[in-house]
N, C-alpha and C positions, 0 to 999 in steps of 0.2 A: 504494500500500500504506500509506503514511504517513497518508493521509487517512482510509482505512477504519479503521486502528488508532486514530486520534485519536477518531473517532466512537464506537467501541466503548468507549474509556476514558472518554469523556464520559458515556455511558449508565451505565457501571458506577459512576462517581463519584456521579452523581445518585441512582442506586438506593441505594447504601450510605449516603450522607451526608444526603440530603434526602428520603428516601422518605416520612417522616411529614409533611413540609411539602407534598409533592406530593399526597398523599391529602387533606390539609386544604384545599388550593387547589381540587382537583377537586370536593370537596363544596361549597365556597363558590360555585364556578362554577354548579353546578346549583341552589343556593338562589337565587342572583341571577337565573338564568333563569326560575325559578318566581315571581319578583317578590315574594319575601318581604321585608317591610319592613326596610330597613337592610342587606340582604344584599349589594347591589351595591357599597356603599362598602367593606364588609368584604372582599369578593372582590378589589376593585382594590388594596387595601392588601396583602393576602396575595400576590397575583400579582406585584406589583411587588417585594416583598421576596424572593420566591422567585427571580425573574429575576436580582436583584442577587446573591443567594447562589450561584446557579448560573453566574454570570459570563456571562450572555447578552449578546452584543454589542448596541450601540445604533446604529441607522441613522436617517437623516433621510428621511421620507416626506412630500413636499409641504411641506417646511420644518419639519415636526414630528418630534421625536425619538421613535422607537418601538423596542421590543425586537425584535431581528431573528429572526423565526420561521424564516426561510429559511437561517440560519446552521447549521453542524453542531450546535452546542450547542442552538440553538433547535429544530431538528428532533427531536433526542433528547428534549428536555424535553417538547415537544408530544406526542410518541408516548407517553411515560409518563403524561402528564396524561390523554390520551384513553383509555388502558387503565384507569386508576384511576376516571375519571369513568363509564366504561361499567360497571365493576363495581358502582359505587354506584347507578347508574341501574337496574341489574337488581334491586335490592332495594327500590326506591321504589314505593309503592302508587299514586302519582299517574300512573304509566305503565301501570297495570293496566286491562284492558278487561272490563266486565261484559256478558255476552251471554246469550241464551236458547238452550240446547242442545236440539236435537230428538232425543229418544231416544238411540240409540247411533250415529246417523248422523254423518257429517262435515258437519254442517249447524248453523250457529250464527246465530240471528236477532238483529237489533239490538233493543235495548230502548228506544232513543232515537235521534233523527236530528238531525244538525247542520243548522241553517238558516242558510245563508250570507246570505240576505236580512235576517234578524233578528239574526244573529251570536249565536245562542244554541242550546242543546240543547232539543229538544222531545220529551217522552215519547210512546211509542207505546201504543196500546190493544192488547188481546189479538188483534185482527184484523190488526195490523201497520200501522195508520193512525195519523196524528198524533191524539193524544187531545184530545177536545173540552174546552173551558174555558168558564167563565162570564165575566161582564163584569169580574170582579175578577182574572181570569187563573188561577183555581183549576181544577185538573183535575176533571172531573165524571163520569168514567167509569173503569172498571177498566183499569189499565195492565198491560202485559206486564212481568213481574218476572224479573230475571236468576236463572239457576240454574247459571251457569258463569263462570269468570274466566280470561282469558288474562293471565297474569302477565308482567311485563317480562322476568323470567328466561327464561321459555319463548319469548317473542318473539325474544330475542337468541340463544338457543341451538338452536332448532328447526332441523332439517335440511329446508330448503325443497324440496330435490330429491325428497324422499320424499313430499311432499304433492301432492294433486291441484291442478291449476291452477284459476284463477278461472273459466276457460271451462267446465271439467268440473264444478266445484263453486263456483258463484257465491256461496254462503254458507259455503264450507268454510274450514278453518283458514288455508290459504294466502291466501285472499281477504282475511282479516282482517289477516294479518301483512304481506303484500306489497301487497295492493290489486289493482285491475283494471288495464286498459291505461293509465289516467290516475293510477295509484297510489292510487285512492280505495277504501276498504274499504266494506262494506255500509251503514255508518251515515253515509257521505258525508264522512268525514275521511281523512287520509292514512294509508297502511298503518302498522300499529303499529311494526314494526321501523324503518322510515324515520323515523317520528315521534321515536322515542327517539334514533336516531343523529343526526338533525338537531338535536335539542335539545342533545345533547352537543357537537356541532360549534359551534353558535351560542353556547353557554355559554362555551366556551374562546376563541372568536373575540373576545368582548368584551374579554378581557385583551390579546390581541395587537394589537388595533386602537386601544388607548388610548394617550394621551400618556405616555411613560415617566417624565416628570418630575412631572407634576401628577396623573396618573391619570385625567384626563378623556378621554372618548371622542370620536372624530371631530373632533379639533382643538379641543376645548373645548365642543362643543355640549351635552354633558351627557346624563344618562340620565333616564328618566321619573321615577324616584324622587328624583333631584336636583331636578327641577322642583317636585315636590310638597313636598319638604323646604324649599325656598326660597319657597314660596307665601306664607307668613305675612309674612316680611320684605319681600317684593316688593310686597305689597298693603297693608301697614299704613299707610303715609303716604297712599296713595290713598284708603283707607277714612276716615282722619281728615279729609282734605280734602273728601271727599264729604259727610261728616257735618256739617262746618262750613258748607259753601256751598249745601246743598240742604235743602229742607223735607221731602223724601221720607225716610221712616224707613229706617234701615240698622242692621245688627247693631253692638253695642258693641265696643270693643277686645277685651274678654275673650271675647265671643261669636265675634269673628273668629278669635281664637286657637283656640277650641274647634272652630270650623267647619273650619279648616285641618287640625287634628289628626284630625277625623272623616273628612275627605276622604282623608287619607293611609291611614287604616285601610280605608275602603270601597273604595278604588281597587284594593286587592290581595285583596279578598274579595268576588267577585261575588255569591255566595249571600247574604252578610250585607247587601250593598247592596240586593238585591231585597227582602229582608225589611223593611229600614229605609224604602226608597222606598214600598213598599206601605203601611206603617204611616203614613207622612207623608201619603200621598195620601188614605188613609181619614180621617185627622184633619182634613185641609184640607176634605174634603167635609162633615164634621160641623160645622165652624166656618162654612162658607159659607151 
């Protein structure tokens, strides 16, 4: 009884005293998961501060001190973070799915398909086939345009038991929300509900798996954004040495700084990268 009472009091304390911080950390977690520039560092700082304020115990895992998610206080805090992160995710447009609804039927056709081989989305034409492109990668035929959106809020709140299975309706709402036997929806990606819940889980896991003292993940291995942030410093001396010891042209120190800043931006904006890459490729062809 004492243990149960303690768990309840922990939850109540966190709710009343730290609710605003819990919401802020949940939001920061999802921003970091979306790989927004600088968001991972902000999340780690906020998460660590919240754990300290909530008096989460620290344990050693493989010699590294971590906040104890499995403690009573850790479980209570994680539950609250999951609730708030899910509420926030329900409002995010990045979790929305655009589809083509067929009349009044429970039938929603994909407007694009995920290519695992190329790791990119490919638009579909009006016949439902991958749209043809020219040698520049530009689509050269009419594509299927979306006329319906599955919002994140709908995906998380819909009563799946009331919807026809993917066997009955392979393009029905449930097929999009839950997926087929392999949890794949009609556009070849994971079911929308699992996608959102997995993102929430992974976003919060980043905090619990990090070093409690330094905020680094996996014993100091660092995050992708850390790697990019340190790229300029790590390569500056090597660039200088290469420029001094080789006749082959290389970017200047200022250009190296600009290049690293550009990489940081493009790494988290695939659409902008495609546009810049295409422009650079076109320019290279003109100069050759």
